[in-house]
N, C-alpha and C positions, 0 to 999 in steps of 0.2 A: 306754640312751643318756642322757647328761647333756644337759640342755636349757636351762640358764640361763646366758647370756653377760652378764657385767657389764663394761661398757665405760667407761673413763675417758678423757675428751678434754680436753686442756689448753685453757684459755681465753686463752692468750697468742697473740693474733693468730688469723687464720682458717686458716692453713696446716694446723693439726692436724685441723681439721674436714674440710678439703679432702682430706687423706690418708685419713681414717677412713671418711667417708661412702660412697665407692664400694665399700669392702670390705663394709660392713654391707648395702648395697643388693644386692650380688652374693650374699652369704651368704643373705639372706632369699629371693631368687629360687630358689636351689638347695635351701634347707632351711627352708621356712616354719614348720616346727614348733619351731625354736629361738626361745626367748624372749629378748628383748634389753632390758637396762636401761642407759641412758646416764647417766653421772654427769659433769657438766661445769658450768663457770662461764661457758661461751660463751653468748651471747644465745640464748634459747629459740627466737626467730623464725628466727635464722640456722640453728640445728640443724634446724628443721623444713624449711627451704628446701633443705637438702642431703641429709638422711637421709630416704629415702622408705620404708624399712622401718618397720613399726610398732615402737614402743619406749616404755618408761616412762622419764620424765625425772626425774632427781634433781639438785638444785643441789649442786655439790660442787667442791672444789679439791684435786686430788691433787698439785699442784705450784704454785709461785708464779712460775715463769718468771723474768723480769727486769723490774725497774721501768724504765719508759721515759720519757725526756724528750720524745721524738717518735718517729715510726715508724723513725727512723734512728739514734737516739742513746740509749744505755743510761745510766741514773742509777746509777752503780756504788755510791756510798755508801748510797743508799736501798735498793738491792738487797741489799747486804751486811747491813744492819740487818734487813731483812725475813727473810733466811735465818736469822739468829741467833735471831729470834723463833720462826720456824717449827720450828727444831730444838732449842729450849730444853728441851722435855719430849719428846724424840724417842721414847724407849722407851714412854712412856704413849700417845703419839700413834699409834704403830704398833699397840699393843695394842688401842686403840679402833677402829682401821681393821679389824683382824682380827675383832673382835667384830661390827662392822657387816656385813662380808662373809659371816660365818657366818649372821647374821640374815637376810640376803638370800638365803641358800642358793645362793650363786654356785657354778657348776660350773667356770667358767673366767673369769679376770680378764684383760682385754685393755686395755692402757694406751698411750695416745699423748699425752704421754709422761711422765705423772706417776709418780714413783717411790714415793710413799707407798702407793698401791693395790697395787703390786708387793710392797713390804715387808710389808704387811698380809696379802696372800694367802699369802706364803711362811710367815709365822708361823702362819696358820690351816691350812696344809697344802692349799691350793687351787691348782690348776694356774694358771699365769700367764705372760703373754708381753707384750713391749713391741713397739711399732712406731713408727718415726719416721725422719726424715732427720737428726736431731740428738739429743743427750741433754743433760740439764741438768747432768750431772757435768762434761762437757767445757766447757760454756758457763760454769758457775760457776768452774771452775779458771782459765779464760782471764781472767776479770775479777777474781776474788777470791783466787786462789791455791789451793794444795793443802793442805787442812787437815782437821780431823776431820769437818766438814760435808761436804766433798767426798767423803770416804771413805764416809760414810753414804749419800749419793746414789748413788755408784758401786755400793755393795753391792746396792741394789735392782735395778739393771740386771744386774749380773754374776750374781746368783743367780736370775734369771728363767729359765724353761724355754727361752726363746729371745728374742733381740732381733732383730726383723725390720727390717733397715735399708733404707728406701726409697731407690731410685735416682732422682735424684742425692742424695748425702748425705755427711756427714762420715765420715772414715775409721774411727774407733772401733776402732783396732787393739788396744786393751787389753780388749776384750770377747771372751772365748773362745766365747760362745754366739751370736755374730753370724751371721745368715743374710741375705745380700743378696737383695733382691727387685727386680723390674722397676719402672719408673716407674708411679705410681698417678695416675689422672686420671679425673674424671667429665666426659666430653666432651659438649658441647651440640650442638644442631642448627643449621646455618646457615639462619636465617630472614630473610635480608637483604631479599628481595623484599617480605615482609610489613612490615618496618620502613620501607622506602622508601615504601610506600603510606601507612602510618600517619603518617609524619613529612613526607610530600610532598617527598621528596628525589629528586634526579636520580641517575642511575647514576654520574655523575662525582663526586658529593660523597663525602667521606670521613667515616666515623664512627670516632671514637677513644674507647675506653673508658679512663677514668682511675680507678685503684684503688690505694690505699696500704695495703690489708690491713685487719686488724681492730683495729689500734692507733688509738685516738681521735686524730684530727688533721684538718687540712684544708689544701688548697693554695689560694693566693690567685688563683684562676682569674679573678677579676674584673680582675686586673692584666695578664692575657695579651692581647697584641694580636690583632686579628682576622686570621685567615688565610682567604683566599678558598677556599670549597669545603670547609672543615673544620668539623665539628660535634663537640662533646665530650659524652660521657655521664658524669655525675658524680652522687654521692649527694646526696639532698635535704638532709641535715643540714648540708652545706657552705653552703647558701643562696648559691650562686654567682650573682652578678648579672652575667652575661656574655651578650650577645645570641646566642651560638652554643652555650650550654650547655643540655643536656637532662637532666632528672633521671631517674636509673635507675628510681626507684620509680613514675614516671608511665607506664612501659611495661609491657605485658602479657607480658613475657618474663622468665624466670629469668636469673640471672647467667651460668650456663653457656651458654645460648642466645645471650645478648647478646655474650659473648666470641667465640663461634663465628661471629657475624654481623658483627663489626667489621672495620675495615681495619687497626687497630693497637691496642696496649695500652700505656699509660703506667703505670709502677708502680715499686716498689722490689723488690730481690731477695727473692723468697719462693717457697717450693716450689709452692704451688697456682698462683700466677700464671704462673710460668715453665713448668711442665710442661703445664698446660692450654693455654696459648697456643701453645707449640711443637708440641704434639701435634695442635692444630687448624690449624696452619700460619699463625698470626697473628703478624705482626712485633711486636717488643717494644722499647720505648724505656724504659730504666730509669736511675734515679739510683743512683750508686755507694753502697755501704754497707760500706766497708773495715773497720769496727770490729766486724763481726759474724762470728764464726768460721765460720758455715755458708756465707757468701756466695761464697767462692771456688769451692766445689764446684758450687754452683748456676749460677754464671756460666759456668764452664768447660763444663758440660753444655749450657747454652743456646747457647753459641757453636758447639757441634758439631752441634746438632740443630734450630736455628731461625735466624731472621733477627733480629738485635738490634743495638742501639747503646747505649752508655753516655753519659749527659750529667751535667753537674754539678748540684748542688742549686740553685745560683744561677740557672743557665739554666732549670731547671724552674720555679722560683718566679716568674721574670720572663717566662716564655713564650718564651724564645729557643731554639726547637727546630724551627721551621718547615722549615728546609732539610734537617735530618737526618731529620725525620719523612717528608718527601716521598721521600727516598732509600730508606728501608726499605719504604715502601708500594709503590715501583716495582720492588723486587727480586723475582725469581721466588720464589714460596713453595715451600718444600720439601714433599715428600709427608708426609702425616700419619704420626706415629710410633706404633708399637704400644705400648700401655700395658696390660701383662698383670699388673701388680703386684696389682691388686685381686683378680683371680681366684686368683693364687698364695696370697695371704694368706687369702682366704675358704676355700680348700681346706685350708690348714693348720689354721685354727680348727675347721672341720668335723671334720677327722681327730682333733683333740684331744678334741672333745666326744663323738665316737662311740667312742673307744677304751675 
């Protein structure tokens, strides 16, 4: 049996970690003998908060994602320049990746969704698979066009043993190795009674979690008008001076339990946010992100499986959403959705390692 799984997780936002962590947690429960190495540029603290399986962490960037002006806006020119630099010595870069993977004695490379680890594994003759709801080939071509760089990116995905596409996700019709899998989510436990006691809240008060993903930014929460009976959970780094703001880090609950315990989520379109909220029956208020190719697939799925409303960026920044927030909080919550994707992918990985 092969026992070393080398996992690459993109640091571009937190959605890649949200997709991968439940798979690794499930795999470890079923096969604790499998050794896991996680290579990622995502914050180490965030990785530890989501990945409960034991692993060795290596700082690494298997992709560069897209340069962002904000959580909602891509810096196309900066992204194009970054890709040119990343691919300037592509053959040598792939050869170095292959050498490193051989040195690690990787038995299987699993990437979400860096293409360099896949290309390196392919050159080294190591089994490899990708997982994500998007791929950087489609994203790059959308913003920068179809050129030699796009073809190098595409080659990494197309030559993988499989591309496991999480639901919801982009179509990726040009990948012959595509294997769709069910939604992936690490669902928390509703601990609202505990929160109410800790924060001295009445049962009528609403707790709204505000999260814009892993792209560095903040919302001007201090400009939001007060809404009677509504409290906001925000990250401490925002330093939000609002009388109804509570910092997430001050609470003894993980993000997954906080989400499952809230009355609503305010966010941008993102895989982890949408799937975890809908699967827990939490209403979602989201700001549109029309210039991100993955958005339409995520929004369409959320509209089918959860309670949601879209608001404008200006309305979000100014806090003009009290009415629509009340509407979604009052709507009947759908039954929790089954999220079997983590189990499906864990089974796939175990099968590859045991073959």
